[in-house]
C-alpha positions in Angstrom: -76.4 23.6 90.0 -79.7 23.4 88.1 -79.7 22.9 84.4 -80.2 26.2 82.6 -83.1 24.8 80.6 -84.9 24.1 83.8 -84.4 27.7 85.0 -85.7 29.0 81.7 -88.7 26.8 81.9 -89.4 28.1 85.4 -89.1 31.7 84.4 -91.5 31.1 81.5 -94.0 29.4 83.9 -93.7 32.4 86.2 -94.2 34.9 83.5 -97.2 33.0 82.2 -98.7 32.9 85.7 -98.1 36.6 86.1 -99.7 37.4 82.7 -102.7 35.3 83.6 -103.0 37.2 86.9 -102.7 40.6 85.2 -105.2 39.5 82.5 -107.6 38.5 85.3 -107.1 41.8 87.0 -107.5 43.7 83.8 -110.7 41.8 83.0 -111.9 42.5 86.6 -111.0 46.2 86.3 -112.7 46.4 83.0 -115.8 44.7 84.4 -115.8 47.0 87.3 -115.4 50.0 85.0 -118.3 48.7 82.8 -120.4 48.3 85.9 -119.5 51.8 87.1 -120.3 53.2 83.6 -123.5 51.3 83.5 -124.5 52.5 87.0 -123.4 56.0 86.1 -125.4 55.9 82.9 -128.4 54.5 84.6 -128.1 57.2 87.3 -127.6 59.9 84.7 -130.6 58.7 82.8 -132.7 58.8 86.0 -131.4 62.3 86.9 -131.9 63.5 83.3 -135.4 62.2 83.3 -136.1 63.8 86.6 -134.7 67.1 85.4 -136.6 66.9 82.1 -139.9 66.2 84.0 -139.5 69.1 86.3 -138.6 71.4 83.4 -141.6 70.2 81.4 -143.9 70.9 84.4 -142.3 74.3 84.8 -143.0 75.1 81.2 -146.7 74.3 81.7 -146.8 76.4 84.8 -145.2 79.4 82.9 -148.1 79.3 80.5 -150.6 79.3 83.3 -148.7 82.1 85.0 -148.7 84.3 81.9 -152.5 83.8 81.6 -153.0 84.8 85.2 -150.8 87.9 84.8 -152.6 89.1 81.7 -155.9 88.7 83.5 -154.6 90.6 86.5 -155.3 87.7 88.8 -152.4 88.1 91.2 -153.7 85.6 93.7 -153.5 82.8 91.1 -150.2 84.2 89.8 -148.6 83.9 93.2 -149.9 80.4 93.7 -148.6 79.3 90.3 -145.2 81.0 91.0 -144.9 79.0 94.2 -145.4 75.7 92.3 -143.1 76.9 89.6 -140.3 77.6 92.1 -140.6 74.1 93.5 -140.2 72.6 90.0 -137.2 74.8 89.0 -135.5 74.2 92.3 -135.8 70.5 91.8 -134.5 70.7 88.2 -131.5 72.8 89.2 -130.7 70.3 92.0 -130.8 67.4 89.5 -128.3 69.2 87.2 -125.7 70.1 89.9 -124.5 66.8 91.2 -121.4 64.8 90.5 -123.2 62.5 88.1 -124.3 65.4 86.0 -120.9 67.0 86.1 -119.2 63.7 84.9 -121.9 63.3 82.2 -121.3 66.9 81.0 -117.7 65.9 80.2 -118.7 63.0 78.0 -117.9 63.3 74.3 -121.3 62.6 72.9 -124.0 63.7 75.3 -121.9 66.3 77.2 -123.1 69.3 75.1 -126.7 68.4 75.6 -126.3 68.0 79.4 -124.4 71.3 79.6 -127.3 73.0 77.8 -130.0 71.4 79.9 -128.0 72.5 83.0 -127.8 76.0 81.8 -131.6 76.0 81.1 -132.4 74.7 84.6 -130.2 77.4 86.2 -131.7 80.2 84.2 -135.3 79.1 84.8 -134.6 78.8 88.5 -133.1 82.3 88.6 -136.1 83.7 86.8 -138.5 82.0 89.2 -136.7 83.1 92.3 -135.3 86.5 91.4 -137.4 87.9 88.6 -141.0 86.9 89.3 -141.2 87.8 93.0 -140.4 91.5 92.6 -142.6 91.7 89.5 -145.5 90.3 91.5 -144.8 92.6 94.5 -144.7 95.6 92.3 -147.9 94.6 90.5 -149.6 94.0 93.8 -148.5 97.3 95.1 -149.7 99.1 92.0 -153.0 97.3 92.2 -153.4 98.2 95.9 -152.5 101.8 95.3 -155.0 102.1 92.4 -157.8 100.7 94.6 -157.2 103.0 97.4 -155.0 101.0 99.8 -151.4 101.6 100.7 -149.3 99.9 98.1 -146.6 102.5 97.7 -144.2 100.9 100.1 -144.3 97.6 98.1 -143.8 99.5 94.9 -140.9 101.5 96.2 -139.2 98.4 97.7 -139.7 96.4 94.5 -138.2 99.1 92.1 -134.5 98.2 92.6 -135.2 94.5 92.6 -137.0 94.9 89.2 -133.9 96.7 87.9 -131.7 93.9 89.1 -134.2 91.4 87.6 -133.8 93.2 84.2 -130.0 92.8 84.4 -130.5 89.1 85.3 -132.7 88.5 82.2 -130.1 90.2 80.0 -127.4 88.1 81.5 -129.4 85.0 80.9 -129.8 86.0 77.3 -126.1 86.4 77.0 -125.5 83.0 78.5 -127.9 81.3 76.1 -126.3 83.2 73.2 -122.9 81.6 74.0 -124.2 78.1 73.9 -123.1 76.2 70.8 -126.5 74.8 69.5 -125.2 73.2 66.4 -124.6 69.7 67.8 -127.4 69.6 70.3 -130.1 67.0 70.3 -133.1 68.5 68.4 -135.3 68.3 71.6 -132.7 70.1 73.7 -132.2 72.7 71.0 -135.9 73.3 70.9 -136.0 73.7 74.7 -133.1 76.3 74.5 -134.9 78.2 71.7 -138.2 78.2 73.7 -136.4 79.7 76.7 -134.7 82.2 74.4 -138.1 83.2 73.0 -139.5 83.4 76.6 -136.8 85.7 77.7 -137.5 88.0 74.8 -141.1 88.2 76.0 -140.1 88.9 79.6 -138.0 91.9 78.7 -141.0 94.0 77.4 -142.8 93.0 80.6 -140.1 94.1 82.9 -139.4 97.5 81.6 -142.9 99.0 81.9 -143.2 97.6 85.5 -139.8 98.9 86.4 -140.7 102.3 84.9 -144.0 102.4 86.8 -142.2 101.4 90.0 -139.8 104.3 89.5 -142.4 106.8 88.6 -145.5 106.2 90.7 -144.2 106.7 94.3 -143.3 110.3 93.6 -146.3 110.9 91.3 -148.7 109.5 93.9 -147.3 111.8 96.6 -144.8 109.6 98.4 -142.5 112.6 98.9 -145.2 115.3 99.1 -148.6 116.1 97.7 -149.1 116.2 93.9 -152.0 117.7 91.9 -153.1 116.6 88.5 -155.5 118.0 85.9 -157.6 115.1 84.4 -159.3 116.0 81.1 -162.2 114.1 79.6 -162.2 114.1 75.8 -165.6 114.5 74.2 -165.3 112.1 71.2 -168.5 113.5 69.7 -166.6 116.6 68.7 -163.5 115.2 67.2 -160.0 116.4 67.9 -156.6 114.9 66.9 -156.0 113.1 70.2 -159.6 111.9 70.4 -162.1 114.6 71.3 -162.6 118.2 72.5 -161.3 118.6 76.1 -164.6 119.2 78.0 -165.1 118.4 81.6 -162.1 118.2 83.9 -161.3 117.3 87.5 -158.3 118.2 89.7 -156.9 115.3 91.7 -154.6 115.5 94.7 -152.4 112.5 95.5 -150.8 112.4 99.0 -148.9 109.3 100.1 -151.0 107.2 97.8 -154.4 108.6 98.8 -156.2 110.2 95.9 -159.0 112.7 96.2 -160.9 115.2 94.0 -160.3 118.8 94.9 -162.1 120.6 92.0 -164.3 120.0 89.0 -165.1 122.1 86.1 -165.7 122.5 82.4 -163.6 124.1 79.7 -166.3 126.5 78.5 -167.4 127.8 81.9 -164.4 127.1 84.1 -161.6 128.3 81.9 -162.9 130.2 78.9 -160.8 131.7 76.0 -157.8 134.0 75.9 -156.9 136.9 73.7 -153.3 135.7 73.0 -151.6 132.3 73.3 -150.9 131.4 76.9 -147.5 130.1 76.0 -145.2 130.8 73.1 -146.3 128.5 70.2 -143.9 126.6 67.9 -144.1 128.6 64.7 -144.7 125.4 62.6 -147.6 124.4 64.9 -149.1 127.9 64.8 -148.9 128.0 61.0 -150.6 124.6 60.9 -153.3 125.0 63.6 -153.5 128.8 64.0 -153.2 130.6 67.3 -156.4 128.9 68.5 -154.1 126.2 69.8 -153.0 128.5 72.6 -156.2 130.6 73.1 -159.1 128.1 73.3 -159.1 125.2 75.7 -161.3 123.2 73.4 -158.6 123.5 70.7 -155.4 122.7 72.5 -155.5 119.2 71.0 -155.9 120.2 67.4 -152.4 118.9 67.4 -152.0 115.1 67.9 -148.9 115.8 70.1 -150.3 115.4 73.7 -147.3 117.0 75.5 -148.0 120.3 73.6 -151.8 120.1 74.4 -151.2 119.3 78.0 -148.7 122.1 78.6 -151.1 124.6 77.1 -154.1 123.4 79.0 -152.1 123.4 82.3 -151.1 127.0 81.7 -154.7 128.0 80.9 -155.9 126.4 84.1 -153.1 128.1 86.1 -154.1 131.5 84.7 -157.8 131.0 85.6 -157.4 129.2 88.9 -154.1 130.2 90.4 -153.2 126.6 90.9 -150.2 125.0 89.2 -150.7 121.3 88.7 -147.9 118.7 88.5 -149.2 117.0 85.4 -152.1 116.5 83.0 -154.0 113.3 82.2 -156.6 112.6 79.6 -159.1 109.9 78.9 -162.5 109.4 77.1 -165.9 107.7 77.5 -164.8 104.6 75.6 -162.0 104.1 78.1 -164.5 104.6 80.9 -166.7 102.0 79.4 -163.8 99.5 79.4 -163.3 100.3 83.1 -167.0 99.9 83.9 -166.8 96.4 82.5 -164.5 95.8 85.5 -166.2 97.8 88.1 -169.8 97.2 87.3 -172.6 99.8 87.1 -172.0 103.3 88.5 -174.9 105.5 89.7 -174.9 109.1 88.4 -177.2 111.8 89.7 -179.6 113.0 87.2 -179.7 110.0 85.0 -179.6 106.2 84.8 -176.6 104.2 86.0 -173.6 104.0 83.7 -172.6 100.6 82.6 -170.0 99.2 80.2 -172.4 98.7 77.3 -174.4 102.0 77.8 -171.7 104.6 78.9 -170.6 105.7 75.4 -174.2 106.1 74.1 -175.3 107.9 77.3 -172.3 110.3 77.5 -171.9 111.1 73.8 -175.5 111.0 72.5 -178.4 110.7 74.9 -177.2 113.5 77.2 -177.6 116.0 74.3 -181.0 114.6 73.4 -182.4 114.7 76.9 -180.6 117.7 78.5 -180.9 120.9 76.6 -179.1 123.4 78.9 -175.2 123.4 78.4 -174.6 124.1 82.1 -176.8 121.1 83.0 -174.9 119.0 80.5 -171.6 120.1 82.0 -172.9 119.2 85.5 -173.9 115.8 84.3 -170.5 115.1 82.8 -168.8 116.3 86.0 -171.0 114.1 88.1 -170.3 111.1 85.9 -166.6 111.7 86.1 -166.8 111.9 89.9 -168.9 108.8 90.2 -166.6 106.7 88.1 -163.5 107.9 89.9 -165.0 107.1 93.3 -165.9 103.6 92.1 -162.4 103.0 90.8 -160.7 104.2 94.1 -163.3 102.5 96.4 -161.7 99.0 96.3 -165.3 97.7 96.1 -164.7 95.5 93.0 -162.5 92.7 91.8 -159.4 94.0 90.1 -159.1 90.9 87.9 -160.9 92.5 85.0 -159.2 95.9 85.6 -155.8 95.1 84.1 -157.2 94.0 80.7 -159.4 97.1 80.6 -156.5 99.4 81.3 -154.3 97.6 78.8 -157.0 97.9 76.1 -157.6 101.6 76.8 -153.8 102.4 76.8 -153.2 100.4 73.6 -155.9 102.5 71.8 -154.3 105.8 73.0 -157.2 106.5 75.3 -155.1 107.0 78.4 -152.6 109.9 78.0 -150.3 111.4 80.6 -147.8 114.3 80.8 -145.7 115.4 83.7 -144.4 118.9 84.4 -141.3 117.3 86.0 -138.8 116.7 83.2 -137.3 113.5 84.6 -140.7 112.0 84.9 -141.8 113.2 81.5 -138.7 111.5 80.0 -139.9 108.2 81.4 -143.5 108.7 80.2 -142.2 109.7 76.7 -141.1 106.1 76.2 -144.6 104.6 76.9 -147.9 104.3 75.2 -149.3 107.0 77.5 -147.2 109.7 75.9 -149.6 110.5 73.1 -146.8 111.3 70.6 -145.8 110.0 67.2 -143.0 107.6 67.8 -139.5 108.1 66.5 -139.0 106.0 63.4 -138.1 102.5 64.5 -135.7 100.9 62.1 -137.6 99.9 58.9 -141.0 100.8 60.5 -141.9 104.3 59.2 -144.9 105.8 60.9 -147.9 107.4 59.2 -150.4 109.3 61.4 -154.1 110.0 60.4 -155.6 112.5 62.8 -159.1 114.1 62.6 -160.4 117.5 63.7 -164.1 118.6 63.6 -164.5 121.5 61.3 -167.9 122.9 62.3 -168.2 123.0 66.1 -170.6 120.1 66.1 -171.1 116.9 68.1 -171.7 114.8 64.9 -168.5 112.7 65.4 -170.7 110.2 67.2 -172.2 109.3 63.8 -169.0 108.9 61.8 -167.3 105.6 60.9 -163.6 105.3 59.9 -161.4 103.0 57.8 -157.8 103.2 56.7 -155.3 101.1 54.9 -151.6 101.4 54.3 -149.9 99.5 51.5 -146.1 99.4 50.7 -145.1 100.1 47.1 -141.9 100.1 45.2 -138.4 100.8 46.5 -136.4 103.8 45.3 -132.7 104.1 44.6 -132.0 106.5 47.6 -133.4 103.9 50.1 -136.9 105.4 50.4 -140.1 103.6 49.5 -143.6 104.4 48.1 -146.6 104.0 50.4 -150.3 104.2 49.5 -152.6 105.5 52.2 -156.4 105.1 51.8 -158.8 106.7 54.3 -162.6 106.2 54.1 -165.0 108.2 56.3 -168.8 107.7 56.4 -171.8 109.3 58.1 -174.7 107.4 59.6 -176.2 110.6 61.1 -180.0 111.1 61.0 -181.5 113.7 58.6 -183.6 115.3 61.3 -184.3 115.4 65.0 -181.0 116.5 66.5 -180.7 119.5 68.8 -178.6 122.6 68.2 -176.0 121.5 70.7 -175.3 118.5 68.4 -175.6 120.4 65.0 -173.1 123.1 66.0 -172.4 125.9 63.6 -173.6 124.0 60.5 -170.9 125.5 58.3 -171.3 122.7 55.7 -175.0 122.2 56.3 -177.1 121.4 59.3 -176.5 117.6 59.3 -173.3 117.5 57.4 -170.1 116.4 59.2 -167.1 118.5 58.2 -163.8 116.9 59.2 -160.2 118.1 58.6 -158.1 115.0 57.9 -154.4 115.5 58.8 -151.9 113.0 57.5 -148.6 113.1 59.2 -145.9 111.6 56.9 -142.9 109.5 58.0 -139.9 111.6 59.0 -138.2 112.8 55.9 -141.2 111.7 53.8 -143.1 113.7 51.2 -146.5 113.5 49.5 -146.7 112.6 45.8 -150.3 113.0 44.7 -153.8 112.6 46.1 -157.4 111.8 45.0 -160.8 112.2 46.7 -163.5 109.8 45.5 -161.4 109.0 42.5 -160.7 112.6 41.3 -157.4 114.5 41.8 -157.7 116.8 44.8 -155.6 119.7 46.2 -154.7 119.7 49.8 -153.1 122.0 52.4 -149.7 121.3 53.8 -147.5 122.2 56.8 -144.9 120.8 59.1 -145.1 119.7 62.7 -142.3 118.3 64.9 -140.2 117.6 61.8 -142.9 115.8 59.8 -144.7 117.0 56.7 -148.4 117.2 57.1 -151.0 116.9 54.4 -154.5 118.4 55.2 -157.8 117.5 53.6 -161.3 118.7 54.2 -164.1 116.1 54.0 -167.9 116.9 54.1 -170.3 114.1 54.8 -174.0 114.4 54.4 -176.1 111.8 56.2 -175.6 108.4 54.6 -172.7 109.5 52.5 -169.0 108.4 52.5 -165.8 109.8 51.0 -162.5 108.1 50.2 -159.1 109.8 50.2 -156.1 108.2 48.6 -152.6 109.7 49.2 -149.5 108.4 47.5 -146.4 109.3 49.5 -142.7 108.3 49.9 -140.9 107.7 53.1 -137.5 109.1 53.9 -134.4 107.0 53.2 -134.7 103.9 55.4 -131.8 102.3 57.3 -130.3 99.0 56.4 -133.3 96.8 55.6 -134.3 93.8 57.7 -136.1 90.7 56.5 -139.5 92.5 56.2 -141.0 95.9 55.8 -143.9 96.7 58.1 -145.1 100.4 58.3 -147.0 101.7 61.3 -150.3 103.6 61.2 -151.6 105.7 64.1 -155.1 107.2 64.2 -157.3 109.4 66.2 -159.2 107.3 68.7 -162.9 107.2 67.8 -166.2 106.1 69.4 -165.9 102.9 67.5 -162.7 101.2 66.4 -161.2 102.1 63.0 -161.2 99.3 60.4 -157.5 99.2 59.7 -155.6 97.2 57.1 -151.8 97.1 57.2 -149.8 95.2 54.6 -146.2 94.0 55.0 -143.8 93.5 52.2 -140.3 92.2 51.6 -137.6 94.6 52.5 -135.9 96.5 49.7 -132.8 94.8 48.4 -134.1 91.4 49.5 
């Protein structure tokens, strides 16, 4: 039998050996773990760097894409989109592997990696599921406008654009749920840039989706449509722009558009003894029954749906044809389009160009053509020539989109449909020609002009306006100060009778009725003209109080109106107060000054 001390010594030796073995194994395991972590970290750094590089290149391409879309260059936009999709696909692949998944669970960098992964997935979805239908619809609209068959592409793209809108809203929700508090500043900045980009995409999607819903039917996909297109003569001022003069009737059938009739208000329609439709009592009190009896006066009101419905009925009574809708434009809008199409030859005169169209159509024609019937024939010929140029697909459409955007933004392209579902869609666009419903803390003031003497002297008038916020009132309303300055640069002699009109205020004096539409629920306080207190007329239209002033301008003279008013009670205030000012489109742009102020209670 061995000595017990010997046994204990052996046990101790065994334990020490075992401990040494376990320590070696632990050290080895730790070393292996460190190597794995290092490898994983290096791999993660490489993948993160790759993802960041792809996303940075994608961000650059988005800027390029936006510029191409604004310019209407769809060829460049499609090329850029293809590059963008390659970058977003690569970034998404980088952020979907095992390495990224393990890194996203890490206690320090995990939130950043999760956020970058979300950004990559959202950007890839946008590139693959939002941009393609947008480009397809835009291409279809462009093809349709230039006379080729694009309706099929527009129709096919419509549901995809609706789905794209839902995707964008879903992406916004996903970004909103990200906890940005602990993110690296660079990652947080990327998330915020994407958030801002999505907010810019939404306004782009809705108009295209609306156009894709509207245009197939409006362009005759389900059967022929007819439209009355009115040309506003800005030389004789009306609230929506100018007197409705020449007109054409268009037929749209499966995307093909043709002129079926031309005419002029004076000779083709004439006046009526009684209003052609029942008039709103407020509108009749404000504008008289002429609103419904004279085609040249249907747009004494700035509400284009009212004017369009009246003109449509006048045309129906004279022609026996019931049109599906009414459109309106003016020579300034045509000048913008001519910048895109190039010169247009017109019988009986020199070619129309972007720089010369307004002067030719609103001044020179009266100085060189004395007979009104001949003037009407020239206007009709000019309208036909421009239309044929626009639908002839003989020009690059790259400049067309900016021209249309500018004309629409200045309220020079107006549309109304006799089909209620279509009109409901149009009512939400810049083509509606209405005063917008008050938008939060943005009350709207409208300044609309009407010629008061049957003259064409509006060509010689300049316009300025400013709107300045004032103090807040206890009931939540607010003071505003509106200033309007009109001036005449008309000559003192040499103008024909067709320009001078009735001369009610003097042969060369411009008489203008200035109509100020106050914000909903608002009221006038006091007014001055050229520094002296002045009385003014008043009325109501479509729920808004209207103040009416008459201004006479001799050649070289100006006049300044100042109206102090209060808004209706405003909703819960935001961070700033920015009123909105709408005006009658003129031959030249208004000089407008709008001031913002801090919101009441801030």
